Backbone as CSV, one residue per row, in Angstrom:
resi,resn,N_x,N_y,N_z,CA_x,CA_y,CA_z,C_x,C_y,C_z
1,MET,0.858,-1.222,-0.262,-0.120,0.194,-0.195,0.713,1.073,0.108
2,ALA,1.828,0.675,0.676,2.723,2.443,0.590,3.718,2.350,-0.662
3,LEU,3.972,1.327,-1.655,4.579,1.522,-3.017,3.568,2.044,-3.789
4,GLY,2.381,2.033,-3.042,0.766,2.833,-4.508,1.072,3.912,-4.132
5,LEU,1.434,4.165,-2.872,0.637,5.565,-2.619,2.208,6.375,-2.877
6,ILE,3.293,5.823,-3.033,4.663,6.714,-3.509,5.046,6.439,-4.740
7,LEU,4.017,6.044,-5.671,4.074,5.244,-7.137,2.648,6.816,-7.911
8,GLY,1.828,6.412,-6.809,0.755,7.841,-7.227,1.354,9.500,-6.982
9,ILE,1.506,9.290,-5.952,2.717,10.769,-6.334,3.273,11.123,-7.031
10,GLY,4.300,9.883,-7.272,5.303,9.862,-8.084,4.736,10.990,-9.688
11,ARG,3.395,9.738,-10.157,2.625,10.380,-11.422,2.182,11.537,-11.095
12,ALA,1.691,12.286,-9.893,0.838,13.529,-10.178,1.834,14.922,-10.139
13,MET,3.662,14.547,-9.391,4.573,15.391,-10.455,4.849,15.188,-11.259
14,ARG,4.719,14.644,-12.005,5.560,14.110,-13.344,4.210,15.040,-13.948
15,ARG,3.128,15.196,-14.354,1.973,15.346,-14.750,1.460,17.239,-15.080
16,LYS,1.765,17.217,-16.333,1.697,18.866,-16.235,0.707,19.479,-15.855
17,ARG,0.361,20.704,-15.447,-0.448,21.405,-15.859,-0.739,22.342,-16.458
18,THR,-1.947,21.881,-17.279,-1.999,22.143,-18.511,-2.402,23.817,-17.930
19,SER,-3.323,24.233,-17.599,-3.796,24.984,-17.285,-3.057,26.868,-17.199
20,SER,-1.570,26.280,-16.448,-0.371,27.067,-16.530,0.510,27.331,-17.648
21,LEU,0.230,26.130,-18.165,1.238,26.203,-19.187,1.125,26.859,-20.359
22,ASP,-0.170,26.869,-20.482,-1.072,27.427,-22.278,-0.602,28.436,-22.537
23,ILE,-0.224,29.694,-23.301,-0.346,30.437,-24.350,-1.264,31.156,-23.355
24,LEU,-1.429,32.015,-23.256,-2.636,32.980,-22.515,-2.379,33.874,-24.058
25,SER,-4.207,33.842,-24.289,-4.809,34.781,-25.657,-6.014,35.451,-25.341
26,SER,-6.527,35.644,-26.192,-7.500,36.896,-25.897,-8.792,35.331,-25.265
27,LYS,-8.681,34.272,-26.240,-9.633,33.132,-26.055,-9.240,32.716,-24.595
28,ARG,-8.950,32.818,-24.255,-8.494,32.038,-22.628,-8.757,32.489,-21.283
29,ALA,-8.738,34.795,-21.609,-8.125,35.504,-20.491,-9.614,35.716,-20.080
30,PRO,-9.642,36.422,-19.345,-10.781,37.605,-18.829,-11.988,38.432,-20.223
31,ARG,-12.505,38.583,-20.216,-13.224,39.543,-20.921,-12.605,40.561,-22.062
32,ASP,-11.927,41.280,-21.259,-11.536,42.898,-21.369,-10.212,42.370,-22.177
33,TYR,-9.475,41.472,-21.298,-7.613,41.310,-21.980,-7.592,41.228,-23.196
34,TYR,-6.499,42.505,-23.329,-6.340,42.392,-24.845,-4.601,42.286,-24.855
35,LYS,-3.849,41.286,-25.861,-2.417,40.909,-25.582,-1.647,42.222,-26.294
36,GLY,-2.074,41.955,-27.979,-1.141,43.453,-27.933,-0.423,42.221,-29.386
37,LYS,0.376,43.231,-30.320,1.674,42.506,-30.351,2.680,43.666,-29.549
38,ASN,2.976,43.625,-28.311,4.148,44.428,-27.997,4.572,45.407,-28.391
39,CYS,3.912,46.126,-29.060,4.259,47.504,-29.611,3.565,48.849,-28.919
40,LYS,4.386,50.443,-28.690,3.323,51.149,-28.029,2.067,51.579,-27.763
41,PRO,2.013,52.538,-27.537,0.561,53.217,-28.498,0.576,54.171,-28.889
42,THR,0.314,55.078,-29.568,0.780,55.757,-30.340,-0.239,57.391,-30.642
43,GLY,-1.732,57.118,-30.230,-2.019,57.645,-28.971,-4.105,57.396,-28.506
44,PHE,-4.907,57.062,-28.922,-5.791,57.084,-28.101,-6.965,57.384,-28.726
45,HIS,-8.259,55.837,-28.619,-9.416,56.134,-28.832,-9.840,56.978,-27.937
46,THR,-11.114,57.161,-29.125,-11.893,58.374,-28.288,-13.417,57.637,-28.100
47,ARG,-14.634,57.737,-27.397,-15.542,57.501,-27.088,-16.122,57.455,-28.456
48,LYS,-16.381,57.862,-29.314,-17.093,57.721,-30.860,-15.973,57.092,-31.811
49,GLY,-15.217,56.209,-31.624,-15.093,55.144,-32.138,-13.515,55.525,-32.942
50,GLY,-13.631,56.905,-32.702,-12.180,56.902,-33.467,-10.576,56.208,-32.614
51,TYR,-9.428,57.146,-33.316,-8.512,57.266,-32.303,-7.701,58.647,-33.422
52,VAL,-6.906,58.482,-31.916,-6.416,60.647,-31.968,-4.691,59.884,-32.141
53,ILE,-3.939,60.213,-33.028,-2.312,60.156,-32.954,-1.799,61.220,-32.363
54,VAL,-1.126,61.235,-31.203,-0.633,61.764,-30.296,0.904,62.413,-31.155
55,PRO,1.535,63.208,-31.683,2.640,63.378,-32.152,4.199,63.291,-31.004
56,GLU,3.618,63.293,-30.023,4.703,63.115,-28.860,4.774,61.699,-29.139
57,LYS,4.100,61.156,-29.207,4.268,59.000,-28.962,5.274,58.503,-29.985
58,LEU,4.910,58.937,-31.371,5.269,58.650,-32.129,7.201,58.944,-32.496
59,PRO,7.843,57.693,-33.011,9.313,57.672,-32.596,9.445,58.621,-33.506
60,ASN,10.679,59.122,-33.027,11.465,60.144,-33.819,13.179,59.544,-34.649
61,TYR,13.221,59.027,-35.874,14.534,58.410,-35.882,15.695,59.356,-36.413
62,VAL,16.589,59.808,-35.746,17.645,60.775,-36.287,18.551,59.835,-37.171
63,VAL,18.673,60.100,-38.740,19.073,59.665,-39.777,20.127,60.493,-40.401
64,PRO,21.551,60.219,-39.902,22.912,61.241,-40.069,22.869,61.241,-41.714
65,ASP,23.251,62.604,-41.829,23.495,62.538,-43.659,24.791,61.841,-44.238
66,LEU,24.726,60.667,-45.488,25.227,60.217,-45.711,25.428,60.564,-47.313
67,THR,25.336,61.670,-48.080,26.035,61.642,-49.227,26.993,61.004,-49.243
68,ASP,28.478,61.970,-49.017,29.661,61.351,-49.202,29.954,60.104,-48.664
69,PHE,29.012,59.019,-48.156,29.855,58.068,-47.471,30.027,56.741,-48.810
70,LYS,31.587,56.381,-48.374,32.133,55.789,-49.135,31.227,54.157,-49.186
71,LEU,30.720,53.662,-48.325,30.278,52.244,-48.209,29.331,52.151,-48.891
72,LYS,28.730,50.867,-49.068,27.381,51.324,-49.652,26.342,50.367,-48.381
73,PRO,24.533,50.524,-48.710,24.258,50.107,-47.900,23.451,48.793,-47.877
74,TYR,24.122,48.056,-49.165,23.661,46.626,-49.682,24.523,45.312,-49.178
75,VAL,24.875,44.402,-48.404,25.642,42.987,-48.116,25.389,42.445,-48.909
76,SER,25.947,41.594,-49.927,25.503,40.542,-50.698,25.576,38.899,-49.910
77,GLN,24.020,37.775,-50.273,24.085,37.337,-49.696,25.680,35.992,-50.268
78,CYS,26.199,36.105,-51.048,26.572,35.103,-52.172,27.719,36.344,-52.448
79,PRO,28.919,36.559,-51.989,30.389,37.310,-51.725,31.055,36.351,-53.309
80,ARG,31.548,37.472,-53.985,32.570,37.096,-55.165,34.099,36.160,-54.301
81,GLU,34.407,35.712,-54.894,36.262,35.381,-54.078,37.524,35.848,-54.674
82,VAL,37.075,36.870,-53.703,38.787,37.861,-54.142,40.017,37.010,-53.902
83,THR,40.524,37.057,-55.162,42.413,36.674,-54.915,43.084,37.294,-54.138
84,THR,43.650,37.412,-53.510,45.149,38.106,-53.431,46.284,37.887,-53.100
85,THR,47.361,38.365,-53.505,48.379,38.041,-53.682,49.767,38.955,-52.111
86,GLU,50.368,38.366,-52.204,51.172,38.968,-50.734,52.414,39.617,-51.378
87,VAL,52.600,40.594,-51.164,53.599,41.845,-51.712,53.940,41.212,-50.677
88,SER,55.847,41.337,-51.204,56.898,41.096,-49.676,57.034,42.979,-49.667
89,ALA,57.931,42.862,-48.796,58.311,44.542,-48.202,59.857,44.360,-48.925
90,PRO,60.013,45.700,-49.113,60.831,45.761,-50.142,62.554,46.195,-49.391
91,ALA,63.211,45.115,-50.018,64.437,45.922,-49.669,65.117,46.591,-48.568
92,LYS,65.956,46.987,-47.889,66.639,48.170,-47.727,67.876,48.046,-48.013
């Protein structure tokens, strides 16, 4: 009898709790739960169903002037093989 009790406790410990391990979605959560896409709001909703964008909440990207920049913005997925020859140092 003691062995059966120990085996039963062991099985209970191995069993996963499905309710705590499931991904929380809006279907499994309370009625007013909104998961979203992990992005910050840029405004607010009005009472009549509209949406007002607040300029202070918009992202502001600072990009430097790249007119005389030597490098190109594109990096090739398949680069060409370049053969280099070693030049020996001139004798003094």
